[in-house]
Each structure stands twice: as C-alpha cells, then as structure tokens.
N, C-alpha and C positions, 0 to 999 in steps of 0.2 A: 714788587709792590704793585697792587692793582690801581690802575688809573680810573678816574671818574667814568670814562666811557666803558671800561671793562665791567665796572659795577653795574652799569645800566644793562649790559648785554647778558650778564650772568643769570638773572632771573629768567630771561627769555630762553637761554640755553637749557636750563633745568626744566622749564615748562615744556619745551619742545621734546626733551628726552622722555619725560613722563607721559606726554601725550602719545608719542610713538610707541612707547612700551604698552600703554593702555590699549591702543588700537591693536597691537599684535596679540595681546592677551585675549581681547574680544574675538578676534579672528580665529585664534587657536581654539578657544572654547566653543565657538560656533561650529567649527569644523569637527571638533571632538563630539559635540552633541549630535551633529548631523550624521556622523559615521556610526554612532551608537544607536540611532533611531530605529533602524530595521532590527537590530539585535534585540532591542527592547520589545518591539511589536511582534516579531515573528514567533511562531510556535517552534519548538525544538526541531521538529522534522523538516522545517523550512530552511534551516541553516545548513550551510555547506558541510558535508561530512568530514570529520577529522579523525574518526576512530581507526581507520585503516586506509592505505593507499588505494586510489581508484583512478581510472581513466575516463569512465563514463558514469554520470549520475543520472539514473533513470527514475523520474518521478512519475509513478503510475497511480493516478488518483482520479476521483470523481469530479463532476462538474462543480465549480464553485469552491474547490479545495484551496485555491490560492496558488495554482501552478504558475500562472503568468507573472504574478507579483514576485514569486520566488525566483523565477528566471531573470526578470528585470533587475531585481535587487542584487542578485549574484553577479550579473554582468556589470552592473554599475560599480560594485566593489572591485572588480577586476580592472575596470577603466581608471578609477580615481587613484588606485595604488600602482598603476602601470604594471600589474602582474602579468597581463597579456597586452600585446600591442596591435595584433591583427585578429579581429573577432568576426566570425560569420554568424549571422542570424538567419535561420531557415524556417519558413512556413510552407504549407502545401503550395500556395501560390504567392506571388509578390504582393498582391493586394492584401491577402490575409496577413502576411508578414508585416506589412506596413500598418494596417489598421489595428492589429492585435498586439504585436510585439513592440512596435514603436510608438504609435499614436493612441493606442487603447488606454482605457482608464487605469489599467495596471501596467501599461507599456513603459518602455525605457524613458521616453520623454517626460513622463510623470513621476519618475523617481530620481532623476539626476539633478545635480546642481546646474541650472541653466547657464550660469556664468562660465561653466567649464566647457561648454559646447562652442566650437569654432564655426562649424558649418553643417547644415543638414540639407542634402539635396534629394528631394523626392524622386526626381527623374532618374538619378543614378542609384538611388537606394543606398546612399552613403552618408555616414555621420563621421565627422572629423572633430576631434577634441583638441583643446589647446595644448595638452601635454603630449600630443603626437599619436595618440591611440586612434585607430580607424575601425569602424564597424560597418560591415557590408551586408546588404540583404540579398537573399537568394530564394528561389522557388524549388521545393523538393521535387515537384513533378517535372521540372526542367533541369534534371541533374547533370546534363551534359555541360551546362554553364560552369560547373565546378572544375572542368578540365582547365588547368592552368593556374588559378589562384592558389595561394597557400596561406595558412593561418596557424595560430598557436592556441586558439580556443574557438568553441562554437556553442550556440544554443539552438536546439531544434524543437519546434513546437508542433504538437499533434502529429507525431510520426505515424501513428496508426492509421491516419487518413490518407497517407501518401499512396499514389497509384503504383509506384515502383520502388518500394522501400529498400529492397536488397541492393538494387542498382545504385540508388542514391547513396546508401551507406558505404558502398565500396568506393565511390568517388570522394565522399567526405573524408574517409579514413586516409586516402591518398593526399588530401589537402592539408590535414593536420600534421604538418611536419616541421613547424617552426618552434623555437624555444627548447627548453630542457624537459618540460613535462606538459604536453598539450592536454587540454581537458575538453569534455563535451557534456553539456546538460541536455537532457531530453525531458520535456514536459508533455504528457499525453494522457488522454483517457484510453483505456485499453480496448482493443478489438482483436479478433482472431488474426494473428499476424506471425508468420514464421520468424521474422527478424526479432520481434519482441521476445519470442520464446528462446531464441539464441542468446539474446542479451541477458535474460533472466538466469541463464546457466553460466554466464561469463564471470569468472572470479574477479576480473578487474572492473566489473560493473557494480556500483553501489545502488541498491534498489530501495526507494522510499515509496511506501503504499499509503493510501489514505482515502477517505470517503468525503462526500459533500458535507456530512454532518460534523466533520472535524473543524469546519470553519463556520459553524452555525451562528456564532456570536457576531459575525460580520455580514450576515445575510439577512434579507428581509424576512420577518416572521411568516408572512403569507406565502413566501417562496417555498419555505420548508413544508408548510401545510399543503400547498399545491402539489409538491413532489409526492408526498405521501398519498394524497387523494388520487392522483392521476396514474402513478407508476407502481404503486405498491403491489407486489406479487408478480411483476412482469420481468422479462429478460432485460428490459431497458433499466430497471431499477438495479439489478445486479451489475450491469455493465457500466452505465453512465453515472450512477450514484455511489455504489459500493466499489467500483473500479475492479471488477472481477473479469478475468480472462475467460470468456465463454467458449472454451475449446470443446469440440465434439469429435469423437473418434469412431471411425467406421467399425461396426460390429460390436460396439459397447452395449451393455445391457440397458443402461440408462441413457437418456438424451435430455437436453435442456428443457424441452417442452414438458417433460414429466415433472419437473421441479417447480412447484407453485409456492409462492411466499404469501403467508397469511398469519396474522396474529390470532390466537384463540379468542373467541368472542367474550368469554368469561373465564374465571378460574375454577370452573366446575370439573374437576378431574376425577375420572373413575379410578385411574391408576397412573402412577409416575414411576418410571424405572431409570436407574443409572446403569447403563450398559458399559462393560469394561472388557477390553481385549489386551491383557497385560503382556508386555515384552518380557522375554526370558533372560535378557542380559541388559547391561547398562554401559555400552561402549559407544564410540563415535559412530560406528557402523550399525549399531543396534536399531531394531524397529522402534516405532513409537508405541506408547501405551494408549490404545484407543479409549476415549471416555466420551460418551454421548448421552445426553439427557433427552428422554422422550416421554411425552404424556399422552394418555388416551382420554380424550375429552368426552363429556356427557353426550355430545352430538355424534359420537361413534367415529370421529376422525382422530387420527394421531398427529401430534405436532412435535417436530424435532426442535427442541427448545434451545439446546446449546451443544456445541462441539468443543470439548475441553481437552482434546487429545494433547499429550505432552511426551517429551522424551526426558526421563528423569530417573532418579533412584527410586526403589520400591517404596521407601518411607514417604517420599514426596507425592507420588501419585496416589498412594493410599490415603494420605491426608486430604488431597484434593477430592477424591471420591467421597470421603466421609463428609467433608464440608458441603459438597453439592447435594448429598443425601438429605442433609438437614435444611439447606437453603430451599430446596424444592419440595420439602416434606414428602420425600419419595416413599414408595411402598416396598421397593426391593432393589438390591444390587444384583444384576445378572452378569456373570463373568465367565469367560471361557477358561477352562481349567486343563486343557490338553497338555500344556507345558508345565504349569506350576502345581497342578493337582490341589491337594488340601492346603498347600502353602498360601494360595490366594485367599481362601476363606480365613485361614488363621491370621494372616496379616491384617485383614479388615476387622475381624472380631477382636483382635488385640487392641486396635485403635478405638473401637466402640462395639461393645458386646451386645448392644441392642439393635444392631443392624439386621434387617431381613436379607438373607443371602440365598442365591440360587446359582449353582454351578452348571455350566453347559459344556458338553464335550462334542467336538466336531467328528462325525463319523462319515460325512459325505463331503464332496468338493465344494469350494466356495461358490462356483456358478450354480450348482444344484440348490444350495441353500439360499442363494440370492434371488433366484427366479420367482419364487412366490412373493417376495417383497417387491420386486419390480411390478408384479401384477397389482399389488396394493396401490402403488403409485399410479398405475394406468387407470385404476378405478377411482382415483381422486380421494383415496382414504388417508393419504399421508401428505402433510404440508410442512414447510419449513418456516419457522417464525421469522427468521431473517436470513439473508444470504450467508452461507458458510463456505467460503472459497475453497479451502483445502479438501473438505469433505466432498463437495460437489465436483471438484476436479477428479477425485478418485472415482466417484460414481460414474461420471461420464467418460472416464478413460479406461474403465475396466473391460477388457475383451477376454472372454473365457478362452482358455488354452493358449492365449497369446501374451497376456500381461505377465511380466516377470516379477515386478516389484510386489511385495505383500501389501495389499490394500487394507491397512489396519483400521482406518476410520470406517470404510465400507463394511468390513467384517463386524465391527462393533455395532453399527447401525442395524445390520441384519439380525444380530442376536437380540437386540432390544425389541425390534418390531415383531420378531418371531415370538418372543415371550408375551407381548401384548395381544397379538392376533392369533397366533398358531401355537399356543403354549403346549409343550410336551413333545414337539417334533425334534428328534435328535438331541434331546436334553435329558438330564436327570436332575433330581432336586435333593439338596442337602436338607437337613432339618432346619426349619425356619425358626430363627431366634427372634423372640419378641419381648 
C-alpha cells in the first residue's frame, strides 16, 4: 500500500520519465533530420555511389559543380557513423587544404555538428572528434610526409594541380592500409594528367562527371552570365566549366586550337544533315553507331550541333536518328553503307518513309577522307555549338596509320561535313524520298 510520501513522489517520477523520453525523442529526431539534410539537398551525382563496389571515387567536374561540398559531406558521414577512424585530407598545399577543405564555405567545419568536434589544431592540421575519429591534413606537393602514417580513408582535392601526382599517389596508396575496405575520394577539375588518365581506365574507380551548369540553381545569376561572356568558345570553357580532359596527341590531325565553340547567331540554316556511321553488330565489344547533327548556316559556316552517338540495337539508333531528323528539321540523313548496304536505308525508311536519305561508301582511308575536313577547321569554317567531350577526344587523338581503335564519331563527322561542303566526293546517292 502506497504511503502519503509515495503518492507525492509518484507524479514527479512520471514527470521525470516523460521528460527524459521527450528529450530523447527530440534528440533522435534532430539527429535524424540532420543526417537526412544532405541527402535531401544533394543532386543524385553528389551522393556516394552504391551501384557497384569501388575503391576510388573520382569526381571530375567543372568549377562551381559542388565538388568541395560533396567531399565534405561524404567525409562527415564517415565521421559521424565511425565508418572510418583515420582519415587523410590532402590539398596541393597545407594552406589550400586548410582554407578550402576545412575552413572554406563548403569545407568540413561548415557541414559538421560542432558539438561532435573535440579539438581542431591549425598548427598540426589535426581534427579530433569525440567519437575517436581523427582527420589529418597533408600537402600533395610534399608527398614524402605520407611516409609512415596510415589511414582507412582519404579525400584528395584538385589532384590535377599537384606537381608530382604519380609520386603522391604511390605514397597515398601505401598509406591506405587500415580497415577492411579503404576508400578515397578525389574532387578535381580536369587537366592533362597521366594519373587521371590511368584512374579513368581503372575498373575499381567510380567516375562522376559534371559541369558548372549542373549547379546553376545555387550559383549567382551574374556568375553564369560572366562565364558565358568571358569564356565561351575557349579552351578554358571546355576544361574549367565542362570538365573536359583536353588531351592532345602528337601527330593527330586535329588539335584543340582548331576547335572553336560558338552558337549560331540565328536559326537561318541553308541545310541540316544527320550523319550516321552504323555499327554492324550489337555486342559488348561492338563499335558505337556514330550520330552527329551538323548545320550549314546562312553565314557559310558549319555548326556541329549535337553528338548523339550511342551503342544500341538497330531499332534504337534508327529511332534516335528519326527523332533528331524531325527535331532539327533536317534536310537529309547521310549514312555510311559499306557494312549494311541497303539495309541502313531500309531500316530508316521503314521507320519514316518521308526521310531524305543519302548513302555514302568509303573507297579511301579515313585519313585521306579526314584531311579536307581538317582544312575546313583550319579555315574557321566549322564551329562546335558546345563542347562535345567524346567526339573531340577522338578528333584530337586520331593519328593516321597509328590509331588502332575505330574513330566512329570522327568518321561520322567527316561524312556529314563532306556532304555539306564537298558533296559528291567518294559518295553515291540513293533516290531521295520526299
């Protein structure tokens, strides 16, 4: 039986119980909301890849894409879940690592829960968290400092700027030896760099590409306008904004200086062609079907409007070609018929029998056919509406008699421009259907 004193204590006990429970619920909900915040804000390409296993996540993107924020948020998720306990943060210099990766507007200190941080020593470049996780800063240009330390994760920023990227990478890989599954994030704007080329071919490297404009909603409107006004048509636009690797190969017919970016002043087209170089098979190892849209403007200049090259079944690329034909109000489809012969024409006309079609047959080598087109570029008669990374990589990487891979996009471009400027060379024409 309850005594009078117990009766007085019981309401206090219940009140204390519900108060504690309420506080726990509030804390739990706050943590849950905080942890979900980045997932709600981030674009899909900014979230850690989960589609397949990876050791390195290479984010190769233009200025303002959100690379630093992505790196900071990913590292913070590792810290608060204790997924990794010893994390290296590497910038080109210690000052850059501190000012960008730690203290910058999108740096680690601006995304973490401050109450989770135990100590931040600027002199040592060390962050210690209350759960035991340690984050240490390093300079990529002083890669010898990586001899000795060991980590289970790392974030490297602007790797393409490092003076000795290969030597740095060797040391970092020797350091990533803790835990069951060490990870490394690289956030960088591309530059010609052998290490980046190696990583792009590495099956354990997940590559995320993006441009400045992917993050336009979070950038000042005048910033976007200034970018277009100051850099449109330049190499810097392709590299720093569209994040293209501007590789150049000795002996290649094209070089980057020949490729000029310019939007057509008006929509006054004399002719528009959809150029096609169809693949003869549809296997894992098959070539792509080249599809390039080119317009000849009233100002006598040609504009490469779109590279829609794809690897697909015939019915898929045929549909794509027909869709582009109507989208651009094209005058003709120009297709190489060495492999498919009449089949290419028949597939297209079966989809839409009002298409104007011209078949072209290669009777000379790729280099011989390409040289007149290079001359058109040299004369400034061909412009690209926007950077087209894969097409331009093929153009600037094609060395006559040396390149082994079949440059499908290059070949497609050559057929289209030949039809617009040099119609009749090495080609024959089917009946035009109207």
